[in-house]
C-alpha positions in Angstrom: 0.0 0.0 0.0 1.3 3.4 -1.0 1.4 5.8 2.0 1.2 9.5 1.4 1.6 12.3 3.9 -2.2 12.6 3.9 -2.4 9.1 5.5 0.2 9.7 8.1 -1.0 11.3 11.3 1.4 13.9 12.6 1.4 14.4 16.4 2.3 17.8 17.6 4.6 17.9 20.6 1.7 19.0 22.8 -0.4 15.9 21.6 2.5 13.7 22.4 2.8 15.2 25.8 -0.9 14.8 26.6 -0.7 11.1 25.4 2.3 10.6 27.7 0.4 12.0 30.6 -2.6 9.9 29.9 -0.4 6.8 29.6 1.2 7.5 32.9 -2.1 7.1 34.7 -2.6 3.6 33.1 -0.8 1.7 35.9 -2.6 -1.6 36.0 -3.1 -4.5 33.6 -6.4 -6.2 33.2 -4.7 -9.5 33.1 -3.7 -9.0 36.7 -7.3 -10.1 37.5 -6.4 -13.5 36.1 -3.6 -13.7 38.6 -5.8 -12.5 41.4 -8.3 -15.1 40.4 -10.9 -12.4 39.7 -11.4 -13.9 36.3 -10.9 -17.5 35.3 -10.0 -17.0 31.7 -9.5 -14.4 29.0 -13.1 -14.6 27.8 -14.4 -13.7 31.3 -11.8 -10.9 31.5 -12.9 -9.5 28.1 -16.5 -9.5 29.3 -15.6 -7.7 32.6 -13.6 -5.0 30.6 -16.5 -4.6 28.2 -18.9 -4.0 31.1 -16.5 -1.6 32.7 -16.2 0.4 29.5 -20.0 0.5 29.3 -20.2 2.0 32.8 -17.7 4.6 31.8 -19.6 5.4 28.6 -22.9 5.8 30.4 -21.3 8.1 33.0 -19.4 10.1 30.2 -16.0 9.1 31.6 -13.4 9.3 28.8 -12.3 5.8 27.8 -8.9 6.9 26.4 -8.0 8.2 29.9 -8.8 4.9 31.5 -8.4 2.0 29.0 -5.8 1.2 26.4 -5.5 -2.0 24.4 -2.0 -3.5 24.4 -0.5 -6.8 23.3 1.7 -8.8 25.6 3.5 -12.1 25.5 1.9 -14.9 27.7 3.3 -18.4 27.6 5.0 -17.8 24.3 1.9 -16.3 22.6 1.0 -12.7 21.9 -2.3 -11.9 23.6 -4.5 -8.9 23.9 -4.5 -7.1 27.3 -5.5 -3.7 28.6 -3.6 -1.0 30.5 -6.0 0.5 32.9 -6.2 3.4 35.3 -6.8 2.4 38.9 -10.5 3.4 38.5 -10.9 1.2 35.4 -9.1 -1.7 37.1 -11.6 -1.5 40.0 -14.6 -1.2 37.7 -13.3 -4.2 35.7 -12.9 -6.2 38.9 -16.4 -5.1 40.2 -17.8 -6.4 36.9 -16.1 -9.7 37.0 -17.6 -13.0 38.2 -18.9 -12.4 41.8 -18.4 -16.1 42.5 -14.7 -15.3 42.7 -13.6 -14.7 46.3 -11.5 -11.8 45.2 -14.4 -10.1 43.4 -16.9 -10.8 46.1 -14.5 -9.5 48.8 -14.0 -6.3 46.7 -17.7 -5.8 46.3 -18.4 -6.2 50.0 -15.5 -3.9 50.9 -16.8 -1.2 48.5 -20.3 -1.3 50.0 -18.8 -1.1 53.5 -16.8 2.0 52.4 -19.9 3.6 50.9 -21.9 2.9 54.1 -19.2 4.5 56.3 -19.4 7.7 54.2 -23.2 8.1 54.3 
């Protein structure tokens, strides 16, 4: 495919700086939920991330500031993962399978925190 300058997106230094700031807030990986036993497999993880993004969309929370698709090596394979802000990580965990001890414990702790502040 022939690329022309029209097809190449140029980032200004300020755009690059803003992207860098946004990326610095993406401190968690969604796949960490697999290790925490919050999700049992990649399909469950994908569903939890999808539900978390739906929450953000309905509350008008910018996705690009909280979710970023990345590709990582896992057991010799390249797999999709997500870099997440802390808020996105918690939303993803809260939307995972509540039969998981990790998820259930997080849900109960969140409710307790909310009740203390009301």
